[in-house]
C-alpha positions in Angstrom: 80.8 22.5 122.7 79.1 21.4 125.9 75.4 20.6 126.3 75.1 23.7 128.5 76.5 26.0 125.8 74.3 24.5 123.2 71.3 25.3 125.4 72.5 28.8 126.1 73.0 29.6 122.4 69.3 29.9 121.5 68.6 32.0 124.6 71.4 34.4 123.6 70.1 34.6 120.0 66.6 35.3 121.2 67.8 38.0 123.5 69.9 39.5 120.7 66.9 39.5 118.3 64.8 41.0 121.0 67.3 43.8 121.5 67.4 44.5 117.7 63.6 44.5 117.6 63.3 46.8 120.6 65.7 49.3 119.1 64.1 49.1 115.7 60.6 49.6 117.1 61.6 52.2 119.6 63.5 54.5 117.2 60.6 54.3 114.7 58.1 55.3 117.4 60.1 58.3 118.8 57.7 60.7 116.9 54.9 59.5 119.3 56.4 61.7 121.9 55.4 64.7 119.8 52.3 63.5 118.0 49.9 60.6 117.8 49.6 61.1 114.0 51.6 59.6 111.1 55.2 60.9 111.2 55.1 62.3 107.7 52.5 64.4 105.7 52.3 61.7 102.9 51.2 59.2 105.5 47.9 60.9 105.8 47.0 59.8 102.3 47.4 56.1 103.2 45.4 56.7 106.4 42.6 58.3 104.4 42.4 55.3 102.0 42.5 52.9 105.0 39.5 54.8 106.3 37.6 54.2 103.1 38.4 50.5 103.2 37.4 50.1 106.8 34.1 51.9 106.2 33.4 50.8 102.6 34.4 47.2 102.6 36.4 45.2 100.0 35.1 47.3 97.1 36.9 50.4 98.5 40.2 48.7 98.1 40.2 49.3 94.4 39.2 53.0 94.7 42.8 53.9 95.4 45.9 54.1 93.2 46.6 50.7 91.5 50.2 50.7 92.6 49.6 51.1 96.4 46.7 48.8 97.3 48.6 46.8 100.0 49.4 49.3 102.7 46.0 51.0 102.8 44.4 47.6 102.9 46.6 46.5 105.7 45.8 49.6 107.7 42.1 49.3 106.9 42.0 45.7 108.2 43.8 46.7 111.4 41.3 49.5 111.9 38.4 47.0 111.6 40.1 44.6 113.9 41.1 47.0 116.6 38.5 49.8 116.3 41.2 52.4 116.4 41.5 55.1 113.8 44.1 54.5 111.0 45.7 57.8 111.9 46.7 56.3 115.2 47.5 52.9 113.9 49.6 53.9 110.9 52.9 54.7 112.7 53.0 51.6 115.0 52.2 49.4 112.0 55.1 51.0 110.0 57.4 50.7 112.9 56.8 46.9 113.0 57.3 46.5 109.3 60.4 48.7 109.3 62.0 46.7 112.1 61.7 43.3 110.3 64.7 43.9 107.9 66.8 44.7 111.0 66.0 41.2 112.3 66.9 39.8 108.9 70.3 41.6 108.9 70.8 40.1 112.4 70.1 36.6 111.0 72.2 37.1 107.8 75.3 38.3 109.7 75.1 35.6 112.3 74.7 32.8 109.7 77.7 34.0 107.6 79.9 34.5 110.7 79.2 31.0 111.9 79.7 29.5 108.5 83.1 31.2 108.4 84.0 29.3 111.6 84.1 32.4 113.8 83.4 32.0 117.5 79.7 31.9 118.4 80.1 34.8 120.8 81.7 36.9 118.0 79.0 35.8 115.6 76.3 36.9 118.1 78.1 40.2 118.8 78.4 41.0 115.1 74.8 40.1 114.4 73.6 42.4 117.2 75.8 45.2 115.9 74.4 44.7 112.4 70.8 44.7 113.5 71.2 47.9 115.7 73.2 49.6 112.9 70.5 49.1 110.3 67.8 50.1 112.8 69.5 53.4 113.6 71.4 54.3 110.5 70.0 57.7 109.5 69.7 57.4 105.7 67.9 54.0 106.0 65.9 55.1 109.0 64.5 58.1 107.2 63.0 56.0 104.6 61.8 53.2 106.9 60.1 55.4 109.6 57.8 57.2 107.2 54.2 55.9 106.7 54.9 55.0 103.1 54.5 52.0 100.8 58.2 51.9 100.3 58.7 50.5 103.8 56.8 47.4 102.8 58.8 47.4 99.6 62.1 47.3 101.4 61.0 44.2 103.2 59.5 42.5 100.2 62.6 43.0 98.1 64.7 41.2 100.7 62.2 38.4 100.8 62.4 38.2 97.0 66.2 38.0 97.2 66.2 35.3 99.8 63.5 33.0 98.5 64.5 33.6 94.9 68.0 32.5 95.6 67.0 29.3 97.4 64.5 28.5 94.7 67.0 28.9 91.9 69.5 26.9 93.8 67.4 24.0 95.0 64.2 24.0 92.9 62.2 23.1 96.0 58.5 24.0 95.7 58.4 25.4 99.2 60.7 28.3 98.2 58.6 29.0 95.2 55.5 29.1 97.4 57.2 31.7 99.5 58.4 33.7 96.5 55.3 33.7 94.4 53.0 35.6 96.8 55.7 38.3 97.3 56.2 38.8 93.6 52.4 38.9 93.1 52.0 41.6 95.7 54.9 43.8 94.7 53.3 45.7 91.8 50.3 46.6 93.9 52.5 47.6 96.8 55.0 50.0 95.4 56.2 50.7 91.8 59.9 51.4 92.7 60.1 48.3 94.9 58.7 46.3 92.0 61.6 47.5 89.8 64.1 46.6 92.6 62.5 43.2 92.9 62.8 42.6 89.2 66.5 43.8 89.1 67.2 41.6 92.2 65.7 38.6 90.4 67.7 39.4 87.3 71.0 39.5 89.2 70.2 36.2 91.0 69.1 34.5 87.7 72.3 35.5 85.9 74.4 34.4 88.9 72.8 30.9 89.1 72.7 30.3 85.4 76.4 31.1 85.0 77.3 29.2 88.2 75.3 26.0 87.5 74.3 26.1 83.8 72.1 23.0 83.8 68.7 22.9 82.1 66.6 23.1 85.2 68.4 26.1 86.7 68.1 27.9 83.3 64.4 27.1 83.1 63.7 28.2 86.7 65.6 31.5 86.2 64.0 32.3 82.8 60.5 31.3 83.9 60.4 33.2 87.2 62.4 36.2 86.2 60.8 36.6 82.8 57.3 36.1 84.0 57.7 38.8 86.7 59.2 41.3 84.3 56.3 40.7 82.0 53.7 40.8 84.8 54.7 44.1 86.4 55.8 45.6 83.1 52.3 45.1 81.5 50.6 46.1 84.7 52.4 49.4 84.9 52.0 50.1 81.2 48.2 49.8 81.7 48.0 51.7 85.0 50.8 54.3 84.5 52.1 54.9 88.0 53.9 58.1 88.9 57.2 58.7 87.1 56.5 55.9 84.7 57.1 58.3 81.8 60.5 59.3 83.2 61.6 55.7 83.2 60.1 54.8 79.8 61.6 57.9 78.2 65.1 56.3 78.1 64.6 52.6 77.5 68.0 52.1 75.8 69.9 53.5 78.7 67.9 51.5 81.2 68.5 48.2 79.2 72.2 49.1 79.1 72.3 49.3 82.9 70.4 46.0 83.2 73.1 44.4 81.0 75.8 46.0 83.3 74.0 44.5 86.3 74.1 41.0 84.8 77.8 41.4 83.8 78.7 42.5 87.4 76.8 39.5 88.8 79.1 37.2 86.7 82.3 39.3 87.2 82.0 39.6 91.0 81.5 35.9 91.4 84.9 35.2 89.9 86.8 38.3 90.6 89.7 38.6 93.0 89.1 40.3 96.4 91.0 43.3 95.2 88.8 43.7 92.1 85.7 43.1 94.1 86.6 45.9 96.4 87.5 48.3 93.6 84.1 47.7 92.0 82.4 49.3 95.0 84.9 52.1 95.7 83.7 54.0 92.6 79.9 54.1 93.2 80.2 54.8 96.9 82.8 57.5 96.2 80.6 59.1 93.6 77.6 59.1 96.0 79.5 61.0 98.7 81.1 63.3 96.1 77.8 64.3 94.5 76.4 65.0 97.9 79.3 67.2 98.8 79.5 69.0 95.5 75.8 69.8 95.8 76.6 71.9 98.8 78.5 74.3 96.5 76.8 73.8 93.1 73.2 72.8 92.4 73.8 69.4 90.8 70.1 68.8 90.4 68.4 72.1 89.4 65.0 72.7 91.0 65.9 70.7 94.1 67.4 71.6 97.5 71.2 72.1 97.9 73.1 70.1 100.5 73.0 71.9 103.8 76.3 71.8 105.8 74.6 70.1 108.7 73.5 67.3 106.3 77.2 66.7 105.7 77.8 66.4 109.4 75.2 63.6 109.6 76.4 61.8 106.4 80.1 62.3 106.8 80.7 59.7 109.5 79.0 57.1 107.3 82.2 57.0 105.3 83.3 54.6 108.1 80.5 52.2 107.1 81.3 52.6 103.4 85.0 51.9 103.9 84.2 48.8 106.0 81.8 47.6 103.4 84.4 47.9 100.6 87.0 46.0 102.6 84.5 43.3 103.6 83.0 42.5 100.2 85.0 39.2 99.8 83.8 38.0 103.2 80.2 38.0 102.1 80.4 37.3 98.4 82.4 34.1 98.7 79.6 32.6 100.9 77.5 30.4 98.6 74.6 30.2 101.1 73.9 34.0 101.6 76.5 35.6 99.4 74.3 35.6 96.1 71.5 37.3 98.0 73.7 40.0 99.5 75.2 40.5 96.0 71.9 40.8 94.2 70.4 43.2 96.9 73.2 45.7 96.3 73.6 45.3 92.5 69.8 46.1 92.0 69.9 49.6 93.6 73.4 50.2 92.1 72.1 49.7 88.6 69.0 51.8 89.2 70.8 54.7 90.9 73.4 54.7 88.1 70.6 54.8 85.5 69.1 57.8 87.4 72.4 59.7 87.5 73.1 59.2 83.9 69.6 59.8 82.6 69.4 63.4 83.7 69.6 66.0 86.5 65.9 66.7 86.8 64.0 66.5 90.1 62.4 63.2 88.9 65.8 61.5 88.4 67.1 63.0 91.6 64.1 61.3 93.3 65.0 58.0 91.6 68.5 58.2 93.0 67.5 59.2 96.5 64.8 56.5 96.7 66.8 53.8 95.0 69.9 54.1 97.3 67.8 53.1 100.3 67.5 49.5 99.0 71.3 49.1 99.1 71.7 49.7 102.8 70.8 46.2 103.7 73.8 44.8 101.9 76.1 47.7 103.0 75.3 46.9 106.6 75.7 43.2 106.3 79.1 43.5 104.6 80.3 46.4 106.7 79.7 44.6 109.9 81.2 41.3 108.6 84.3 43.4 107.9 84.5 44.3 111.6 84.7 40.6 112.3 87.2 39.8 109.6 89.5 42.8 110.3 89.2 43.4 114.0 88.0 40.2 115.6 90.8 37.8 114.7 93.3 36.2 117.1 96.3 38.4 116.1 94.6 41.7 116.4 95.3 44.1 119.3 92.5 44.5 121.8 92.3 48.3 120.9 91.3 47.3 117.3 88.9 44.7 118.5 87.0 47.3 120.6 87.8 50.4 118.7 86.6 49.5 115.2 83.1 48.4 116.4 82.8 51.5 118.6 83.8 53.7 115.6 81.2 52.1 113.5 78.5 52.4 116.2 79.4 56.1 116.8 79.2 56.8 113.0 75.7 55.2 113.0 74.5 57.2 116.0 75.8 60.5 114.5 73.7 59.8 111.4 70.5 59.0 113.3 69.2 62.6 113.6 69.0 62.7 109.8 65.9 60.6 109.9 64.0 63.3 111.9 65.6 66.4 110.2 63.5 69.0 108.5 64.3 72.5 107.3 66.9 73.9 106.9 68.8 70.6 106.7 66.3 68.9 104.4 63.4 70.6 102.5 60.8 68.1 103.5 59.3 68.8 106.9 58.2 65.7 108.8 56.4 65.3 112.1 52.8 66.6 111.8 51.7 67.6 115.2 48.2 67.3 116.5 47.9 71.2 116.6 49.0 71.4 112.9 46.4 68.8 112.0 43.7 70.7 113.9 44.4 73.8 111.7 43.9 71.7 108.6 40.8 70.2 110.0 39.4 73.7 110.8 39.9 74.6 107.2 38.1 71.5 106.0 35.2 72.1 108.4 34.8 75.9 108.2 36.2 77.2 105.0 34.2 77.0 101.8 36.3 76.7 98.7 40.0 76.8 98.2 42.7 77.9 100.7 46.4 78.0 100.5 49.6 77.7 102.6 53.1 76.3 102.1 53.8 72.6 101.3 53.3 70.8 104.6 49.7 71.8 105.6 48.4 71.8 102.0 50.0 68.3 101.5 48.3 67.0 104.6 44.9 68.5 103.6 45.1 67.1 100.0 46.2 63.7 101.2 43.7 63.2 104.0 40.7 65.4 103.1 41.2 65.6 99.4 40.9 69.3 99.9 41.2 72.1 97.4 44.4 73.5 98.9 47.0 74.4 96.4 50.3 75.7 97.6 51.0 77.7 94.5 49.3 80.9 95.6 51.2 81.1 98.9 54.5 80.1 97.3 54.2 82.7 94.6 53.3 85.4 97.1 56.2 84.6 99.4 58.5 84.7 96.4 57.4 88.3 95.6 54.2 87.8 93.8 50.6 89.0 94.5 48.9 88.4 97.8 46.7 85.3 97.7 43.0 85.8 96.9 41.8 83.1 99.2 42.2 82.2 103.0 45.8 81.6 103.8 47.3 79.6 106.7 50.2 81.6 108.0 52.8 79.7 110.2 55.3 81.2 112.5 57.9 78.7 111.3 58.1 80.7 108.1 60.1 83.4 110.0 62.6 80.8 111.4 63.2 78.1 108.8 61.2 79.5 105.9 58.1 78.4 104.0 58.2 74.9 102.7 58.5 74.5 98.9 59.7 70.9 98.6 61.7 69.7 96.7 63.2 73.2 96.5 64.9 74.9 99.4 62.6 76.7 102.0 61.7 80.2 101.1 63.0 82.9 103.5 60.1 85.1 104.7 60.5 88.7 105.8 58.6 89.2 109.1 57.4 92.6 107.9 55.5 91.0 105.1 53.6 88.7 107.5 52.9 91.6 109.9 51.4 93.8 107.2 49.4 90.9 105.8 47.9 90.1 109.2 47.1 93.7 110.2 45.3 94.4 106.8 43.4 91.2 106.7 40.9 89.3 108.9 42.1 86.5 111.2 39.5 83.8 111.5 41.6 81.1 113.3 44.5 81.4 115.7 45.9 78.0 116.9 49.0 75.9 116.9 51.5 75.9 119.7 53.6 78.6 121.4 56.6 77.8 119.2 54.6 77.4 116.0 51.5 79.6 116.0 49.2 79.1 113.0 46.6 81.6 111.8 44.1 81.5 109.0 43.9 84.9 107.4 41.4 86.1 104.9 43.0 88.8 102.7 41.2 92.0 101.7 41.1 91.0 98.1 39.5 87.6 98.9 36.1 89.0 98.0 37.2 89.6 94.4 37.5 85.9 93.7 37.0 82.5 95.4 39.9 80.9 93.7 43.5 80.7 94.8 
């Protein structure tokens, strides 16, 4: 290698990282073209708590929920530093946090490719492909574009995997000093991410103890892993975060899957490439099969069925899954990064498997949907390494060398719209526009007592204003029940995509019902946009009671 090429390499790497960062930030800020507000209705809750922190000081930090202190505190500090409202700051902050794992994927793939002796130009190309793929892959993007504490958790779990591996391997204090703050912050950041961090540490601990069974390695693994399980377990027993009861209801099943996780960490370290590949064929195949079957039969009662267009977005990701299965040996035999990649996929695999075997309730469905997001980091790393191992070798035809990366990139791009999809594809409607927020603000300012609507506006109102805005009255009415006895926000989108009843499918609404309701009631607010008019209507029977 010449001196000139050595000097050019860092420039190329910096430019590649800049490309990945630009794509990661840009796609996560696309919603700014439609709204200056947080992308998702749940984001308003974090913004509201950030306002309290910015206006109330440090004591306001502990007025929120004990499992999500970190994100509101971060947004509150940014509000104090910049003077901008947290509603405006929330989406850019999440875009930056969500783009960091894309840079880490870039670094992981480049490091493994170089260590395998592949050409630096190929290593750079694969790294850039991996970073862009994770940045735009629809399933992962949907959960890393929301203003939500899980986005921080996705980053923290990768940091736990990386620093935990290097600490178990080397015992150097600097890695413990990087690991300890992240482990300390996880339980007050996001409860599911804490579980993923604990499972990741468990997989790493088992891997290192069985690989180098000396006293120091065993002590490090037991001390760090055991203390974190005890810390976050006791903390959540005392604070009872959401869904804690659903997890605690089946302790035997959960422990069984933790044992399976540890067994797989040992087995996959020694297994042949064929057995390594077969290990991941089954769970990936089950994931696609369950999604497809849910389009015909309701696999999870009380939740939305799979819309045909959702299959269009997800179907091409079979390409990524196949590449991941084929490329497993390329990553797992790397002793530098391989254990991290292994642990980061075994943790969500064990948790999702627990959810699918624990029951078919909406809560376990949520566990499975949330948990799978944490596996995409490894799936992307291994899938893109597979491109290098299969296509970019000296004896491959040029069609394969170009065609396979392009097929993967095309599959990723087809899946991208999934991140922004709402009804009828997915039951949760994202993208709260400024006009929609104005309607909610009108209710908070001018309506005394309770009011009702479908899921989206009532969720925003409860999250940001802590308003008395139940959705139950509107949902019951639209399903054939009595007319609400309180002011009702009627939206034109009810007549096109239905009224939102997440996690169930949207409720189809007959236009005649809305016309009769509007003509026999008093309209006190008419706003929104030309394609989504929103009207606050006071029903005739509202005088009978002030309750919804």
